[in-house]
Every structure is written in C-alpha cells, then in structure tokens.
N, C-alpha and C positions, 0 to 999 in steps of 0.2 A: 079888664079882667077876663072877658071872653077870649080876647086875642091871646093873652098869656096861656090860657088853658088850651086853646087851639094849637099854638105852637108847641106846647108841652106834649100834647097828644101826637102831633106829627113827629116829634123827636122820638117818642116811645115806639111808634110804628116803624120808623126808619131803623132804629136800633134792633127791633125784633126781626125785621127783614134781613138785616146784615148778619145777625147771628144765625138765622136759618140758612142763608146762603153759604156761610163759611162752614156750617156743619154738614151740609148736603154732600160735598165731595167725599168726606171721610166715611159717610154711611154707604156710599155707592161703591160697588166692587166691580172691577173689570172682569168680564167673562173670558177665561183663557180657553183656547181649544184643547181638547183632550190630548194627552201625550200618547204617542204610538205605543202599542203593546206588542211585545214579542210573544206570539202565540203558536205559530206554526213553523218553528225553526226547521230548516235554514231559510225559510221565506223571510222577507223583511218584516219588521214590526208592523202590525196592522194599524192603518190610519183611517180607514173608512168608518163611518158612523151609521148605525142602523136607522132607517127611516129618514135619511138625509140624501141629498143629491151628491153625485160624484161625476167626474169627467174623465174620459180617456185621455191619457197624457199626450201632450203635443210634442214631447221629446222624441217620440218614435212615430213616424208617419204611417206605419202599418196599422191596419184595423185590428181590433181586439176580438178574439173568438168568444162568442156566447155559446155555451154548451147546454145539453139537455140535463146534465147532472154535474156534481162536483168532482171532476176528474177528466184527464185527457182521453180516457177510454170512452167517454160519452160523446155522441155525435155533435158536431158544430151545427147549431140551428140558425145562427145569424152572425154577422160581423159588424162591430160598432166602429165607425171611423174615428180617427184622431179628432179630439174636441167634442165627440158625441157625449151628451149629458144623459145620465142614467139615474135611477132611484134604487137605493139599497134596501132590500126586503128582509134578508136573513144572512146570518154568518157571523163569524167565519167558521168554516168547516175545513179541517186540515186534511190534506191528501197530496201525495206525490210532490212534496216539498213546496206546496203552494197553500195560501190561505184563499179559500173559495167563498164567494158571496153570491147569493141568489139576488138577482136584480131585475128591474123592469126597464126596458128600452123600447120606446115607440109602441107600447101596448103588448110587447112580447116579454115573457118571463123566462129567465134562464140563469146559468151560472158562469161567472168569470173568475179568473185568477187575479189577485190584486197586484202581484209582482213576483219577481224571482230574486236570487241573490245578487243580481247586477242592477236592477232598476224596478221602479214601480210602473205598472201598466196604467193605473188609474190614480187620480188625485181627488182631494176634496174639492167640491165646487162651491164657491162662496155664495151665500144667499143674495138675492137682489134681483 
C-alpha cells in the first residue's frame, strides 16, 4: 500500500514538473533590440541606447572625432580608434545633419556624431 502511494506521488510530481516545463517557454518573452528611430533627418535612424556601450565601426579604419560640443564647429578633443568602446551618456541632439551623442571614452567626456547619410560611425556593442 505504501509502495502504491509512493508511485502515485512520484507520478503526480512528474506530471506537475512536465506541465511547468511546457508552460515556461510560453511565459518567457524574447527581448528584442530597440528599432532605430529617425530623429535627426537626413542623419540615419538613431541606433545608440542611452547608458549602454557602443563601438566605433570597423567598416572605416579612420578614428572618430570626439568634440567639445554637439557640432562640427566645436573643437576636437580626442579621436577614438576603430573598434574603440565608449559609453553613451546623453543624446541624441540634432545639428548639422547629424545625431550627436555625449559619450565617455577612457575617462574623457565629449560629443560624437552617430553617422551620416552614407554610413554609421558607431554601432551597438553587445554586452558580455
């Protein structure tokens, strides 16, 4: 009699675990990256995310200018090499057909343009 109850209890626990396992995937939702937003036309849609990392694109080997303010009239205070990882602090601010972001790179804070009508200068940098 104890054996029958024991096996009955095992079967109930197994059934409960199977129903939980099959329900779990339907309750979990994949996190999709945000869609680019067209904010500063004719600049490309913005892809950078505030308070996240980004990387200077590898598609162009030239360094990216970091400026003292959001615009090409502001002095260049540093150059970030291709594949340089930065942190997005603020933005976008529109000006001169660019979406400008205030970023931090190696302890220095300044402004970069995300891209122009031909290419992105920076890209999202995956976590990890």
